[in-house]
Each structure stands twice: as structure tokens, then as C-alpha cells.
VOBA-264378 format. One line per 3 residues: their letters; for each residue x, y, z of N, C-alpha, C. Coordinates in nm, 4 decimals, padded with zeros to 6 digits. Layout:
BEGIN
A> X/Y/Z/X/Y/Z/X/Y/Z  ...
end
This chain:
BEGIN
MAE> 04.4309/-01.1693/-00.3727/04.4316/-01.0905/-00.3614/04.2764/-01.0018/-00.2639  04.3378/-00.8848/-00.2352/04.1881/-00.7853/-00.1377/04.0882/-00.7638/-00.2533  04.0114/-00.8285/-00.1269/03.8451/-00.7133/-00.1755/03.8190/-00.5095/-00.1271
LTL> 03.7489/-00.5013/-00.2045/03.7447/-00.3474/-00.1564/03.5815/-00.3600/-00.0941  03.6023/-00.3193/00.0068/03.4130/-00.2888/00.1099/03.4226/-00.1381/00.1718  03.3001/-00.1534/00.1770/03.2199/-00.0563/00.1974/03.1004/-00.0490/00.3772
TTF> 03.2237/00.0605/00.4172/03.0517/00.0083/00.5450/03.0577/00.1399/00.5345  02.9649/00.1407/00.6507/02.9132/00.2139/00.6565/02.7355/00.2955/00.6805  02.7413/00.4143/00.7927/02.5731/00.4154/00.8658/02.4730/00.5246/00.7973
LTL> 02.3648/00.4678/00.7770/02.2345/00.5271/00.6619/02.1633/00.5664/00.7821  02.0756/00.6770/00.7738/01.9578/00.6856/00.8225/01.7967/00.5797/00.7270  01.7227/00.5921/00.7065/01.6262/00.5307/00.6966/01.6157/00.4919/00.5286
DGV> 01.6323/00.6833/00.5041/01.6278/00.7555/00.3547/01.7662/00.7901/00.3157  01.8350/00.6803/00.3966/01.9920/00.6862/00.2955/02.0756/00.8060/00.3122  02.0447/00.9108/00.4280/02.1291/01.0265/00.4881/02.2871/00.9158/00.5722
MQA> 02.4109/00.9820/00.4723/02.4467/00.9324/00.5834/02.5810/01.0106/00.6530  02.5217/01.1294/00.6321/02.6006/01.2628/00.6798/02.6428/01.2463/00.8401  02.7321/01.3131/00.8693/02.7256/01.3155/01.0522/02.6590/01.2198/01.1132
PGG> 02.6945/01.1032/01.1483/02.6294/00.9803/01.1864/02.6583/01.0102/01.3335  02.8204/01.0583/01.3779/02.8645/01.0032/01.4709/02.8590/01.1403/01.5796  02.8386/01.2917/01.5615/02.8087/01.4176/01.5872/02.8314/01.5519/01.5623
PTE> 02.7554/01.6377/01.5871/02.7208/01.7721/01.5623/02.8860/01.8168/01.4828  02.9526/01.7557/01.5218/03.0834/01.8460/01.4372/03.1468/01.7580/01.3416  03.1281/01.6890/01.2537/03.1994/01.5161/01.2163/03.1681/01.6825/01.0375
DAD> 03.0604/01.7015/00.9762/03.0535/01.7525/00.8183/02.9283/01.7939/00.8671  02.8854/01.9210/00.8670/02.8224/01.9982/00.8666/02.8024/02.1842/00.7855  02.8106/02.0667/00.6181/02.8774/02.0930/00.5121/02.6978/02.1186/00.5027
GNF> 02.6025/02.2374/00.3990/02.5161/02.2801/00.4040/02.4257/02.3376/00.4880  02.4757/02.3211/00.5976/02.4348/02.4053/00.7316/02.3821/02.2725/00.7952  02.3862/02.1088/00.7549/02.3742/02.0007/00.8346/02.2867/02.0221/00.9812
PHG> 02.1610/02.0137/01.0572/02.1861/01.9932/01.1860/02.1389/01.9114/01.2468  02.1511/01.7723/01.1564/02.1300/01.6491/01.2329/02.2549/01.6087/01.3100  02.3949/01.6237/01.3046/02.5061/01.5414/01.3463/02.4924/01.4993/01.5222
GWL> 02.4803/01.3628/01.4760/02.4833/01.2677/01.6273/02.3343/01.1918/01.5436  02.3031/01.1853/01.4501/02.1923/01.1416/01.4752/02.1759/00.9547/01.5257  02.2916/00.8958/01.5044/02.3531/00.7499/01.5512/02.3434/00.7308/01.6568
VPH> 02.4118/00.8477/01.6953/02.4203/00.7644/01.9073/02.3371/00.7436/01.9567  02.2476/00.7846/01.9750/02.1158/00.7124/01.9839/02.1230/00.6024/02.0468  02.1371/00.5429/01.9446/02.0370/00.4029/01.8484/02.1906/00.3016/01.8553
ADA> 02.3463/00.3286/01.9063/02.4775/00.2632/01.9429/02.3909/00.1192/02.0216  02.4808/00.0135/02.0221/02.4645/-00.0357/02.1051/02.5216/-00.1337/02.1101  02.5320/-00.3100/02.2222/02.6822/-00.3739/02.2336/02.6620/-00.4600/02.0480
DMG> 02.4862/-00.4783/02.0600/02.5108/-00.5922/01.9353/02.5888/-00.5072/01.7982  02.5433/-00.3469/01.7714/02.6355/-00.2904/01.6985/02.7713/-00.3595/01.6583  02.7936/-00.3230/01.8023/02.9692/-00.2765/01.8421/03.0557/-00.4081/01.8139
ATM> 02.9558/-00.5590/01.8393/03.0278/-00.6071/01.7544/02.9407/-00.6252/01.6673  02.9607/-00.5958/01.5795/02.9132/-00.6324/01.4234/03.1025/-00.5346/01.3667  03.1226/-00.3963/01.4010/03.1475/-00.2991/01.3568/03.3184/-00.3908/01.4243
LDI> 03.3455/-00.4597/01.5122/03.4948/-00.5310/01.5918/03.4865/-00.6598/01.4816  03.3868/-00.7306/01.4071/03.3848/-00.8107/01.3128/03.4378/-00.7522/01.1706  03.3668/-00.6778/01.1905/03.4348/-00.6252/01.0483/03.6162/-00.5089/01.0371
FAR> 03.6016/-00.4947/01.1598/03.7562/-00.4013/01.1699/03.8781/-00.5566/01.2125  03.8254/-00.6363/01.2289/03.8935/-00.8008/01.2384/03.9539/-00.8070/01.0541  03.8968/-00.7867/01.0020/03.9221/-00.8663/00.8894/03.9843/-00.7698/00.7230
ADA> 04.0103/-00.6436/00.8125/04.1061/-00.5225/00.7543/04.2516/-00.5591/00.7051  04.2966/-00.5097/00.6565/04.4296/-00.5086/00.5676/04.4946/-00.3794/00.5566  04.4806/-00.2931/00.5096/04.4301/-00.1788/00.5087/04.3289/-00.0685/00.4897
FLL> 04.2928/00.0740/00.4394/04.2372/00.1586/00.4757/04.2586/00.2441/00.3603  04.0939/00.3111/00.2527/04.0710/00.3957/00.2088/04.0088/00.4199/00.2511  04.0003/00.6248/00.2681/03.9794/00.6972/00.3140/03.9586/00.8022/00.2587
GRK> 03.8561/00.8798/00.2674/03.8339/00.9852/00.2066/03.8960/01.1336/00.2710  03.9088/01.2484/00.2919/03.9970/01.3201/00.3748/03.9325/01.3491/00.5118  03.7193/01.3983/00.4667/03.6768/01.4573/00.5384/03.6835/01.2945/00.6580
TYD> 03.6701/01.1968/00.6422/03.6562/01.0659/00.7390/03.8037/01.0650/00.7833  03.9457/01.0820/00.7563/04.0372/01.0587/00.8215/04.0944/01.1719/00.8823  04.0477/01.2997/00.8606/04.0871/01.3657/00.9358/03.9974/01.3589/01.0897
IFA> 03.8315/01.3088/01.0922/03.8475/01.2544/01.1880/03.8794/01.1746/01.3018  03.9019/01.0193/01.1970/03.9946/00.9639/01.1998/04.0885/00.9883/01.2844  04.1711/01.0580/01.2317/04.3361/01.1060/01.2696/04.3270/01.1886/01.3803
AHW> 04.1885/01.2287/01.3910/04.1748/01.3134/01.5071/04.1305/01.2199/01.6715  04.0863/01.1491/01.6769/04.0982/01.0942/01.7488/04.1552/00.9086/01.7674  04.1735/00.8815/01.6759/04.2312/00.7184/01.7498/04.3847/00.7003/01.7541
PRV> 04.4616/00.8140/01.6929/04.5792/00.8394/01.8052/04.5680/00.8473/01.9208  04.4911/00.8667/02.0166/04.4475/00.9533/02.1548/04.4208/00.8003/02.1701  04.3900/00.7575/02.1525/04.3169/00.5530/02.2363/04.4416/00.4696/02.1774
TDS> 04.5401/00.4929/02.2437/04.6986/00.3805/02.3156/04.6882/00.2618/02.3711  04.5517/00.1936/02.4126/04.5403/00.0865/02.5075/04.5591/-00.0540/02.3885  04.6494/-00.1502/02.3926/04.6850/-00.2767/02.2537/04.5499/-00.3162/02.2677
DDP> 04.4923/-00.3188/02.3741/04.3376/-00.4619/02.4083/04.2582/-00.3895/02.3009  04.2390/-00.2481/02.2947/04.1129/-00.2015/02.1526/04.1653/-00.1975/02.0147  04.0355/-00.3668/01.9622/04.1600/-00.3755/01.8093/04.0727/-00.3242/01.6791
VAT> 04.0186/-00.2343/01.6984/03.9397/-00.1436/01.6786/04.0751/-00.0422/01.6350  04.1053/00.0612/01.7859/04.2392/00.1332/01.7338/04.3840/00.0669/01.7305  04.3729/-00.0507/01.7380/04.5019/-00.1048/01.7141/04.5306/-00.1581/01.5574
KLN> 04.3632/-00.1214/01.5027/04.4255/-00.1840/01.3080/04.4556/-00.0409/01.2672  04.3437/00.0737/01.3464/04.3411/00.2070/01.1972/04.4953/00.2374/01.2328  04.5258/00.2411/01.3962/04.6795/00.2538/01.4426/04.8047/00.1878/01.3455
TLS> 04.7315/00.0905/01.2964/04.9490/00.0342/01.2596/04.8995/00.0183/01.1362  04.7846/00.0003/01.0676/04.8198/-00.0433/00.9206/04.7926/00.0565/00.8224  04.8593/00.0253/00.6992/04.7885/00.1419/00.6018/04.6875/00.2088/00.5791
KFV> 04.6882/00.3641/00.5767/04.6021/00.4223/00.5035/04.6325/00.4569/00.4142  04.5111/00.4716/00.3160/04.5008/00.5688/00.2294/04.3847/00.6716/00.1765  04.4661/00.7907/00.1660/04.3693/00.8919/00.1410/04.3777/00.9954/00.0182
ASR> 04.2533/01.0151/-00.0461/04.1976/01.0657/-00.1393/04.2413/01.1669/-00.1027  04.3225/01.2039/-00.1955/04.3257/01.3753/-00.2120/04.3402/01.4261/-00.3563  04.3116/01.5305/-00.3523/04.3473/01.5548/-00.5461/04.4619/01.6704/-00.5018
TPR> 04.4966/01.7163/-00.3876/04.6185/01.7795/-00.3569/04.6807/01.7374/-00.2867  04.8453/01.7508/-00.2652/04.9492/01.7892/-00.1896/04.9177/01.7459/-00.0264  04.9223/01.7003/00.0330/04.9162/01.7313/00.1708/04.9732/01.6386/00.2980
ELA> 05.0094/01.6801/00.4052/05.1277/01.6250/00.4910/05.0065/01.5564/00.6238  05.0500/01.4452/00.6070/04.9878/01.3436/00.7099/05.0975/01.2750/00.8009  05.0335/01.3733/00.9255/05.1486/01.2805/01.0265/05.0875/01.1681/01.0780
WQN> 04.9760/01.1236/01.0843/04.8898/00.9557/01.1224/04.9944/00.8284/01.0276  05.0737/00.7934/01.1653/05.1183/00.6838/01.1190/05.1117/00.5992/01.0153  05.1363/00.5740/00.8847/05.1595/00.4377/00.7629/04.9775/00.5434/00.6468
STA> 05.0391/00.6530/00.6347/04.9036/00.7179/00.6066/05.0137/00.7698/00.4607  04.9559/00.7728/00.3665/04.9623/00.8462/00.1947/04.8422/00.8970/00.1128  04.8351/00.9851/00.0775/04.7803/01.0316/00.0292/04.7706/00.9694/-00.1455
VAD> 04.7052/00.9740/-00.1961/04.6385/00.9224/-00.3012/04.5787/01.0194/-00.4047  04.5755/01.0440/-00.5339/04.5496/01.1436/-00.5655/04.4142/01.0555/-00.6578  04.4666/00.9547/-00.7623/04.3821/00.8917/-00.8671/04.3119/00.7711/-00.8144
VVK> 04.2425/00.7884/-00.7333/04.1661/00.6606/-00.7072/04.1028/00.5158/-00.7627  04.1104/00.5444/-00.9100/04.0917/00.4245/-00.9247/04.1916/00.3957/-01.0341  04.3095/00.3957/-01.0035/04.3990/00.3468/-01.0101/04.4513/00.3350/-00.8492
TVV> 04.4451/00.3476/-00.7474/04.5217/00.2987/-00.6446/04.4901/00.1837/-00.5630  04.3175/00.1848/-00.6494/04.3021/00.0483/-00.5919/04.2499/-00.0291/-00.6604  04.2888/-00.0404/-00.7829/04.3294/-00.1474/-00.8790/04.4776/-00.2310/-00.8668
ALK> 04.5640/-00.0789/-00.7644/04.6723/-00.1674/-00.7611/04.7101/-00.2030/-00.6348  04.6010/-00.1562/-00.5626/04.5339/-00.2013/-00.3575/04.5696/-00.3563/-00.3621  04.4305/-00.3945/-00.4430/04.3776/-00.5179/-00.4236/04.4564/-00.5883/-00.5264
QRF> 04.5494/-00.6044/-00.5972/04.6532/-00.6303/-00.5684/04.7938/-00.6449/-00.5133  04.8169/-00.5516/-00.4079/04.9336/-00.5765/-00.3033/04.8865/-00.6594/-00.1756  04.7472/-00.6220/-00.1575/04.7024/-00.6382/-00.0216/04.6166/-00.8126/-00.0454
AGE> 04.6537/-00.8828/00.0728/04.5294/-01.0328/00.0610/04.4369/-01.0167/00.1267  04.3929/-00.9338/00.2130/04.2708/-00.9072/00.3196/04.1976/-00.8098/00.2538  04.1462/-00.8048/00.3509/04.0357/-00.6359/00.2596/04.0994/-00.5100/00.2886
VQV> 04.0930/-00.4384/00.1495/04.1078/-00.3467/00.1587/03.9743/-00.2386/00.2428  03.9141/-00.1348/00.3225/03.8261/-00.1435/00.3770/03.8124/00.0381/00.3401  03.6858/00.0811/00.3397/03.6503/00.1838/00.3280/03.4998/00.1951/00.4137
HGS> 03.5259/00.2772/00.5311/03.4398/00.3812/00.6512/03.4066/00.5045/00.5712  03.2414/00.4803/00.5613/03.1950/00.6713/00.5832/03.2596/00.7099/00.4461  03.3321/00.7748/00.4128/03.4020/00.8466/00.3460/03.2859/00.8827/00.2039
GDL> 03.1271/00.9895/00.2273/03.0826/00.9939/00.1482/03.1141/01.0294/00.0091  03.2394/01.0958/00.0083/03.2765/01.1382/-00.1260/03.3054/01.0521/-00.2514  03.4545/01.0206/-00.1366/03.5058/00.8880/-00.1824/03.4081/00.7654/-00.2589
AQT> 03.3671/00.7851/-00.1516/03.1874/00.6811/-00.2224/03.1350/00.6456/-00.2999  03.0895/00.7986/-00.3374/03.1127/00.8470/-00.5056/03.1213/00.7574/-00.6203  03.2647/00.8003/-00.6070/03.3127/00.7596/-00.7162/03.3687/00.6551/-00.7422
LIA> 03.3880/00.5776/-00.6165/03.4056/00.3496/-00.6290/03.2753/00.3347/-00.7037  03.1304/00.4262/-00.6105/03.0589/00.3165/-00.6767/02.9940/00.3627/-00.8450  03.0636/00.4928/-00.8362/03.0427/00.5162/-00.9817/03.1023/00.4058/-01.0757
HDL> 03.2150/00.3698/-01.0312/03.3255/00.2997/-01.1210/03.3281/00.1626/-01.1142  03.1771/00.1079/-00.9813/03.1866/00.0169/-00.9262/03.2789/-00.1063/-00.9298  03.3870/-00.0359/-00.8086/03.4710/-00.0549/-00.7351/03.4444/-00.1335/-00.5939
IDE> 03.3616/-00.1341/-00.6109/03.3173/-00.2514/-00.3841/03.2319/-00.3690/-00.4439  03.3482/-00.4336/-00.3872/03.3189/-00.6053/-00.4523/03.2103/-00.5959/-00.3124  03.1893/-00.5687/-00.1863/03.1108/-00.5336/-00.0564/03.0379/-00.4727/-00.0372
YRL> 02.9157/-00.4473/00.0662/02.8826/-00.3462/00.0863/02.8417/-00.3903/00.2306  02.8091/-00.3153/00.3328/02.8056/-00.3542/00.4827/02.7215/-00.1836/00.4949  02.5658/-00.2346/00.5410/02.5461/-00.0846/00.5389/02.4509/-00.1614/00.6601
LVF> 02.4518/-00.0040/00.7808/02.3802/-00.0334/00.8892/02.2842/00.0609/00.9015  02.1430/00.0252/00.8750/02.0442/00.0988/00.8465/01.9656/00.1877/00.9749  01.9962/00.2710/01.0151/01.9338/00.2946/01.1143/01.7533/00.3603/01.1299
PVL> 01.6841/00.3671/01.1989/01.5652/00.3801/01.2057/01.5498/00.5115/01.2661  01.5850/00.5718/01.1220/01.5533/00.7729/01.1537/01.5464/00.7840/01.0370  01.4841/00.8765/01.0393/01.4099/01.0192/00.9146/01.4466/01.1068/00.8939
LGT> 01.5731/01.1844/00.7807/01.5884/01.3394/00.8180/01.5331/01.3724/00.7690  01.5363/01.3489/00.5839/01.5014/01.4201/00.4457/01.5698/01.5246/00.4367  01.7120/01.5512/00.5009/01.8662/01.5751/00.4451/02.0074/01.5863/00.4715
GKR> 02.0544/01.5967/00.3586/02.1915/01.5182/00.3832/02.1976/01.4660/00.3063  02.3772/01.4698/00.3000/02.4572/01.3955/00.1959/02.3950/01.2164/00.1791  02.3548/01.1449/00.0605/02.3149/01.0385/00.0385/02.4531/00.9451/-00.0074
LFG> 02.3946/00.8017/00.0054/02.5447/00.7157/-00.0117/02.4545/00.7182/-00.1382  02.3214/00.6686/-00.1924/02.2983/00.6369/-00.3182/02.2389/00.7208/-00.3414  02.2913/00.8313/-00.4275/02.1830/00.9653/-00.4375/02.1930/01.0058/-00.5970
AGT> 02.1007/01.0882/-00.6590/02.0596/01.1142/-00.7987/02.2554/01.0872/-00.8807  02.2112/01.0195/-00.9960/02.3386/00.9621/-01.0246/02.3616/00.7945/-01.0987  02.3624/00.7834/-00.9160/02.3778/00.6444/-00.9211/02.4210/00.5320/-01.0149
APA> 02.4738/00.4958/-01.0769/02.4586/00.4257/-01.1848/02.3352/00.2586/-01.1499  02.3196/00.2363/-01.2778/02.1687/00.0886/-01.2115/02.2703/00.0151/-01.1450  02.1980/-00.1214/-01.1510/02.3442/-00.2265/-01.0966/02.2266/-00.2910/-00.9843
TLQ> 02.2607/-00.4582/-01.0156/02.1719/-00.5538/-00.8922/02.2903/-00.5748/-00.8098  02.2122/-00.5890/-00.6453/02.3148/-00.6390/-00.5601/02.2519/-00.7728/-00.5038  02.3549/-00.8484/-00.4142/02.2936/-00.9883/-00.3878/02.3154/-00.9757/-00.2498
LVR> 02.1657/-00.9958/-00.1673/02.2199/-01.0092/-00.0347/02.2792/-01.1275/00.0282  02.3633/-01.0999/00.1706/02.4204/-01.1826/00.1547/02.4254/-01.2887/00.3019  02.3329/-01.1439/00.3887/02.3504/-01.1748/00.5571/02.2366/-01.0848/00.5838
SHT> 02.1788/-01.0393/00.6644/02.0930/-00.9179/00.6864/02.1073/-01.0084/00.8775  02.0559/-00.8721/00.9613/02.0489/-00.8900/01.1122/02.0046/-00.7516/01.1366  01.9169/-00.8045/01.3112/01.8470/-00.6313/01.3289/01.9001/-00.6334/01.4237
TGT> 01.9440/-00.5650/01.5205/01.9962/-00.5478/01.6480/01.8721/-00.4955/01.7329  01.9099/-00.4998/01.8499/01.7690/-00.4009/01.9401/01.7458/-00.2985/01.9837  01.7992/-00.2030/01.8935/01.7475/-00.0619/01.8944/01.6762/-00.0670/01.7302
GTV> 01.6853/-00.1586/01.7085/01.5770/-00.1844/01.5352/01.6786/-00.1281/01.4505  01.8167/-00.1140/01.4632/01.9420/-00.0990/01.3107/01.9578/-00.2594/01.2800  01.8828/-00.2470/01.1172/01.9061/-00.3661/01.0174/02.0799/-00.3625/00.9586
ISV> 02.1266/-00.4278/00.9889/02.3036/-00.4711/00.9132/02.2579/-00.5360/00.8175  02.3168/-00.4975/00.7480/02.2743/-00.5448/00.6047/02.4510/-00.5669/00.5220  02.4266/-00.7421/00.4777/02.5642/-00.6849/00.3912/02.5801/-00.7588/00.2033
YRR> 02.5737/-00.6493/00.1147/02.5584/-00.6964/00.0140/02.6729/-00.6528/-00.0938  02.6256/-00.7373/-00.1834/02.7857/-00.8149/-00.2477/02.7383/-00.7657/-00.4576  02.8590/-00.7148/-00.4656/02.7893/-00.7211/-00.6516/02.7310/-00.8139/-00.7176
AGA> 02.6338/-00.7938/-00.8636/02.5310/-00.8754/-00.8958/02.4997/-00.9044/-01.0143  02.6079/-00.8016/-01.0673/02.5831/-00.7466/-01.1736/02.4959/-00.6286/-01.2672  02.5308/-00.6354/-01.4095/02.4197/-00.5372/-01.4414/02.2978/-00.5856/-01.3875
LET> 02.2011/-00.4051/-01.3770/02.0100/-00.3961/-01.3692/01.9716/-00.4621/-01.5075  01.8266/-00.5987/-01.3956/01.7532/-00.6340/-01.5059/01.6487/-00.5606/-01.4788  01.5754/-00.6148/-01.5672/01.4098/-00.5266/-01.5817/01.3271/-00.6440/-01.6463
GSF> 01.2137/-00.6016/-01.5702/01.0780/-00.6992/-01.6196/00.9517/-00.6255/-01.6678  00.8831/-00.7038/-01.6590/00.7094/-00.6034/-01.6704/00.6257/-00.7432/-01.6414  00.5367/-00.6871/-01.5498/00.4045/-00.7839/-01.5429/00.3144/-00.7474/-01.6296
ALD> 00.2676/-00.6348/-01.7231/00.1743/-00.6307/-01.8031/00.1309/-00.7727/-01.8817  -00.0006/-00.7578/-01.8978/-00.0400/-00.8366/-01.8934/-00.0047/-00.8463/-02.1159  -00.0470/-00.7387/-02.1695/-00.0246/-00.7243/-02.2985/00.1626/-00.7882/-02.3371
end
């Protein structure tokens, strides 16, 4: 049975919007697109290669899919491991309205919750979600993510779409491993660890 993993880039204040460029996602007149780029380094690249090597299929939000589909089919080097995975493996796209998907092995799915259950039965490796902020909210709300891979960059923005925003269901996560890149990016892996537990330091 496959596991569903989420990999995403975050600022220190939790923003995940438009990390790779100013035109990725300008919703809300977001002015800081491309905030990740100055902090990318070889260590981050090695981490992403390791993550993509584990992929058996992809589940993507519509916007992330469109960004990927405009770029990765143009990378035709068979020795590029990320391009090879993205261009050849099955891609399932969360979309409530029917749409034509030209990128090979792409399928639109309307019911994400039912689809995740089916994909976990269908595949043996990882079904990977990358970015996909709106999709991530649905997956978090239904407790469908088995593992979070969070790359937190030393940047504060104060505005933008956040991975864990208002309305996030309380839960406990277990830190599996963590390391810091040369540019100060903290790369952490978390797994689900059950319901939220609370306590008190009160003396009475």
C-alpha cells in the first residue's frame, strides 16, 4: 500500500505561496513571488532528488499542475531524475470541473478523498503531493497525509497563503528527522502521531 506524502516550501511564518517566481501565484496581489530562489543550494537539491526518487505517482492541485506542465515536459534530458519521474509517472489532478490535460499520464479527479483511498491501494510506493496549497488544505482536513516534508526558509513575509492556517484540525506530529542547509533552510520530516494531547503546568 502506498503512502501519501506532502513536500512543500515554507517561509518562517508559514507562507507557501509562489516560492519559485513572481508569476507562479499572484492571488491577493501577492508581491513576494520568488522568495525561495536566493536560498536554493546543493543540499536542498540533493534533498529534492531523494524525495522524487521515492515517487510512484503524483497528486497535484490545479495551479501546481499547470506550473509543472508548463516547465517539465520541456526538460527532455533522460538523465534528469526529476523530469523523468514527472514526465513518465501517473499524475492525478484535483479539479472540480472537467478539463483537458495534455501532459502525458495525467488524469483529472473531482473527489480527492475517495481518490486518495483508491491510489493508496493501487500503488506500492509514494503518492506525492508537491506544493498544491488548496489541495493540501483538503488533505489536512481529512487527515490523509502520512508524511510531511517541510523545507522552512529563513524568510518572513507577513502575507500570503499558509500551509497551516485558521481552521487547521488540531493534531500531533512526530519529528522523524531534520537538518539545516548551508543557507539556513531547515528541512524536517514529520509523520502523523494521533490526536492532539494537552496538559497543564498549573500548581493547583
